N, C-alpha and C positions, 0 to 999 in steps of 0.2 A: 721450299716448294719442290715437289717431286718432278723428276725428269719424265718426259713422255717416252713410252715404250714403242718406238717406231717399228721394231721387228715384229711385235705382236700384231700391230695394225696391219702390216704388210702380209703377215701369214693369214690373218682373218680375211683380208681381201682376196687372197689367192684361193682360200677354201670356198668363199662365196662364189667366185668365178667358176671354179671346178664343179660345184654343186649345180649351178645354173646350166653349165655345159652338159652335165650328165642328164639333167631333167629334159633338156631340149633333145638330146640324143634319144632318150627313152620315148618321148612323144613322137619323134620321127619314126622310130621303130614300130610303135603301135599303129601309126598312120599307114606305114607300108604294109603291115600285117593285115590291117583292115581292107586295104585296096586289093591285096591278093586274095583275101577271103571272099570279097564281094565278087571278084571275077570268077572264082571257082564256084561260088554259090549260084551265079547267073547261069553257068554251064549246066549245073545240076538241075536247076528248075526247067531249063529248056529240054533236057533229057527226059524229065518226068512228063512234060507236056507231049513230047514226041512219042513216048511209050504208051500213052493213053490212046 
């Protein structure tokens, strides 16, 4: 019977955790970019209305 390769399993878990962490960080970055974009967009639309 073959021995289990615990170091491979551990490395795979670490890679999965890192991938999940990176995806979460990317989502938060997109969310922050959307929020700042909405704020700037709101200011622009007010300026257009005031200019008319």
